[in-house]
N, C-alpha and C positions, 0 to 999 in steps of 0.2 A: 483747842489752842490755848497755850499758856501765855501769860503776860509777864515778861521779865522786866520788872521796874528797876531802872538804874538811877540811883539817887546821887547824881554828881554834884560837886560843889567847887566853884572856882575860889580857891583858898589863897587870899592875897590881901595886901594893903590897898589903899585907894590909889587911883591912877596917877596921882602926883607924888606918891610916896608917903603921904600923910597918914595919920592914924596910929594909935598905940597898939602894937602887936598883941599884947596880952588882952587888951579890952576887945578888939575887933576880930581877932583870929584865934588865939589859943583857948581862952575860956569859952567862947561860943562853940568852938569845935568840940571841946570836952562835953558840954551840955548836949550838943547834937548827938554825939556818940552814945550818951546815956539814954536818950530818947529812942534812938535806933535799937539799942540793945533791949530795951523794954518791949519792943515790938518784933524782935527777931529779925530786924532789918539790917542791911549793910550799906555803907556809904562808899562812894568813889571820890576821893579828894584829888582835885586837879591842882597839884602843888606848884605855885609860882616860884620858879627857881631863880629868876633874875634878882629878886629882892634878897633871897637867901645868900647868893654869892656876894652881893653888895655888903651885907652885914658881916659875912665872913672876912671880907677884905678890910672892913673898918675895925674889926675886933682887935687888931694888933695895937691900936691906939685908944680904943674905947671899950672898956669892959662890958658896958651895957649891951653893945652890939654882939659881943661874944655870947652873952647870956641868952639873947634872943635866938642866935644861930643854934645854940645847943638845945634850947627848948623846942625850936622848929623841928629838929631831927628827932628829939625824944618823943614828941606827940605823934609824928608820922610812924615811928616804930610801934607805938601803941595801936594806931589805926590798923596796921597790917597784922599785928599780934591778935587783935580781936576779930579778924576775919574780913575786915573791910579792905579797901583797895586805895592805891596811890598811883596817879599817872601824871604825865608832864604837862605843865602849863607855863607860858612865858609871855611877858610883856616887854617888847624890845626897847621901850624908853629907859629901862634899867641898864641897857648896854652903854649908855653915856651918863652914868650917875655921878653926882658929886654930893658931898655932905658939907654944907656951909652954914655957919651960924645956927647950928642946932636943927637944920632942916635938910631933907633930901631935895636935891635939885635934879630933876629928870628931864630928858630931851624929848619933848612932845613931837618934834620933827621925826622921831623914830617910833611914832605911834603904831604903824603897821609893820608886821613881820617882814614884808617884802620891801621895806625901806632899807633893810640890811643887805649886804652883798651876799652872793651865793656861798662864799667861804664862811661868812659870819653865821649864816643860817645852818650850814653844815656843822660848824663848831657848837652851836647851841644844842642841836639834836644829839650829837655824839657825846658831848660833855654832860648833857642832862640825863640821857639814858644811862651812861656809865655811873654818874653820881647816885641816881636813885637805885640802880641795881646793887651797887656796892653798899649802900646804906641799908637796904631792906631785905636783900637775899639772906643775910645771916639770921634774920628774924623769922622768915618763912621761905622754905626751900623752893617753892613753886612760884615765888614772886618774880615778875619781870616787867620792866617798863616797856610797853608795846603800843601805847596810845598817846595822842597829843591833842590839845585844844589851844588854838591861837588866842592870844590876848585880844580882847575886844572883838573877837571873831574875824580879825583882819588876816585872812589867809589867801586873798586873791591879789594879783594873779598867782595861780597855784602850781604852775608847772615845776618851778624850781623846788617848791616846798614838797611836792609829791616825790620828786626824785630823791631829795635829801632825806626824807623820812624813810624811804625804802633802803637807801644806802646805809642808814644808821641802824637798820635792823628792826624798825618799827613797822607795824602792820595796819595801824588804825588811826584815823583822824575823827574828831567829833566837834568840829568848829561850825558846821552848817546848821542853820535853822531855816527851813523852807519858808519863803515869803519875806524874810527880813532883807532889808537893803538900806545901805547908808553910803552912797557914793561920795567920794571915790574909794572908800575903804573896802566895801564888799557889796555884792548884789547876789542874793540867793533866791531870787524870784523864779528862776528856772531850775531849781534843785530837783533832782530826780524823785525825791519822795519827802513827805512830811514826817515819816516814822520809820519805814522799812529800810534796812541797810542796802548798800550797793558797793560794788567795786568800781572805783573811779577810772577815768581815762588817764593817760599820762599828762594831760594838759590842764584838766579842769576838775576840781573836786565835786562840782555840781552834776556832772554828767556820768551816767553809768556806761561802762565799756564792756562789750561782750568778749573782748580779747583779754580781759582781766589783767591789764598791765599796771594798774595803779594801786592805791591803798584802799582798804575797807573804810567806807564812810558810814558811821552811825550817827545820824543827825539828832539834834535835840528836838524832841517831839513838838510839833506845832499844828495849829489848825486855823482855818479862815472863818471869819465871822462878818456878818453885816452889822455895821456899827453906826450910831448917830450920836455925836457928842452933844448936839443941840437937844435932842429928846432926852438923853440921859440927864443933862443938867436940869431940864425942866421937871422931870419926874423924880429924880433921885436914883441912885444906883440900885437900891434894893427893889424898888417898884419896876424899874426898867428891866432888870434881870428876871423878875417874876412874870411880868405880863408879856414881855416881848421875846424873851429867850427861854422861858420855861424852866428856869433854874432858881432855886431858893438859896439865899445866903443869909445867915443869921446876923443879928445885930453885933454879936461878939466878933464875927468875922470882919465886918467893916470897921469896928472899933480898933481891932488889932492892926489892920492895914493903915488906918489913920495915924495911930501912935507910931507905927514904924516910919512913916514919912516924916513926922515931926522930929523924931530922934535922928533920922538920917540927915535932915537939913542942918541940924546942929553939928553933927559929926563932919559933914562934907557938903557944904552949900553948893548948889548947882553952878553958880557963877564961878566957883573956884575949880571946877572939874575940867581937866585938859580936854576930855572928849567933848564937853559942851562948848569950849572955846573953839576947838577945831571944827565942830559942826556949824557954829555960827559963821565961821569964815567960809566954809564950803557952801553953805546956804546962800551967802551973799554973792558968791561967784556964779552959782547956777540959777539964781533967781530970775524970774521972768513973769510977764503978765499971765502966760499960760499956767505956770506953776502956781501963781497966786489964786487963779480961778479954780484949779484942781484942789488946792488946799481948802479953800472956802467951801467948795461943793462937798468935799469929804467930811466936813464938820456937820453938814446936814444929813447926809447918808452916804456911806461908802464901805469899802472892804478893808479889813485889817487882819493881820496875823497875830496870833497869841502864842506865846511860848509856854511850854509846860514847866512853869517856874513856881516852886513851892514858897518862894518869898512874896509873890505877887498875886497868886490866885487863892480864892477861898476854897475850902475842901470840896464843895459842891461843883465848882468850876473845874477843879483839878480832876475829879472823877469823870465829869462829862467830857473833858478833853481826851482822856484815855479811852473812854467808851467809843467816841467817834473815830479815834485813830485806829483802834482794833477793828472796828466795823469796816473801815475803808480797806484794811488789809484783807479781811474775809471776803469782801465784795470784789476784790481784785483777783480771786481765783484760788485762795487757800482755805476757804471754809471747809471744815471737816478734818483739817490737819491737826488732830487732837494732840499729837506729841510735839508739835512745833512750838518753840518759844520765841515770841515776837519781842524784840528789844524796844522798850519804851523809855527813852532817855529824858529824865527830868533834870532841871538845873536850879541852882541857887547860889547865894553868896552869904557866908556867915557874917561878913563885915556889915551887911545891911540889915541883919536880924537883931532886934532888941531883945527878943527871947524866942524860945522854940515852941510856943504854944500853937501857932498855926501849923507848924511842921507836925506836931503831935496829933492834932485833929485830922490832918490830911492822912497820916498813916492809919488812923482808926477808920476813916471813911473808906479808903481803898480796900482795907481788909474786910470791912462789912459788905461792900458791894461785890467784890470780885472773889472773895473766899478762896477756895482751893485752886482757882485759876491763877492766883497771884504768886509770883516768885520774886523775892528780892535778889537781884542780880548785881554783880560788880561789872565794871567796864571790861576788866581783863577777861572775865568769863565769857561775856557776850562777844568780845572781839575774837577770841579763839573759836568759839562755837560757829559764828557766822562767817568768819574768814574761810574756815574749812568747808562749810556748806556751799557757799557761793563759788568758790574756786573749783569745787568738784561738780558744779552745775546741778547739785541736788535740789536746789530751789532756784527758780528763775528770778531775774530782776523784776521788781514790781514798782508801779508808780501810783500808790494809793493817794486819795485826797479826802478831806473831811471838812465839815463845817461845825463850828462849836462856838458857843457864846463866850464872851470875855468880860469878867467883872473888874478888870484893871485898865481903865482907859488911858492911863498915863504911862504905861510900860512901853 
């Protein structure tokens, strides 16, 4: 069984529109492409088109906005030219953008895709697909925009989204991470799988449908771990991982993660993030004594889900997550399928990376551990491969599970 590692990246400014494009998007992506090329790897850039359209509109009066819009298109052409991939990503708060006193003003009331009307959702998908196809097909004949990831994972309720994706000619979504939940925006705790793809029903991206009426869902890989914030704090992350989880992480790994958090705080303090503001509001609305007790108990010992995120995991944790995910697929009935390529979706954000050293170490680690079993896949390749297989019933829907340690307690 082959491992088709998909290195996706949500390529965007911060959620409130802040951040210097060249500092947190353009130059980091250039560096990441160089690292990927050194390893024979390929990326899938989930291109946030809302901000691009906003810059294009502003360019008539502001030359700097036009320069950003041109650079945005230029580097995505380079991405496809080098054999990597570009697919659609969208944050709906850009649908109500204003530029006032040198700052973008976005509408956080439109945080979720489904806060838009069906007509607006249809317009985003059709315009987004058309725009990326027209931009990138001249660079590579086989390019096609066929996949989508919702901004901040807010794809529920998903009935309208599924319908409009299909009507726009798109076959794949990759917004789901099994176990993740942030009511009222999304709840993926009942998602069909933590790794293996499925064809959704007409109404819910989390549910597999034998009638094959929905879109292909390729989830971001995740795994469940038993976690204790109290014990971790008492022992320290390195000792907790070694003695309780059986995974070693180097001092350099933890130093990189600490430096990343320091720099991210300077770039984008938590108190200024629209998502944090919205989460505080919803937390206060749903707060209760029962919730408080559950929260406190979870600090002592509880279950949590970790996403395969190369910004937040050390190389050893990243490898362990893949091992457990593939093991769960094999234990679900596909062991011995040597020719099968299992899509393992990883995620990251260049805007939160102060450098690519952790990414570089992760690629070295997966190559050392998995060897010839490892294939660097693009989302476009994986979507075409698995859409055909599942719709032809060549491979049944599976619901694998896994348990894996997590060395990033704050994710």
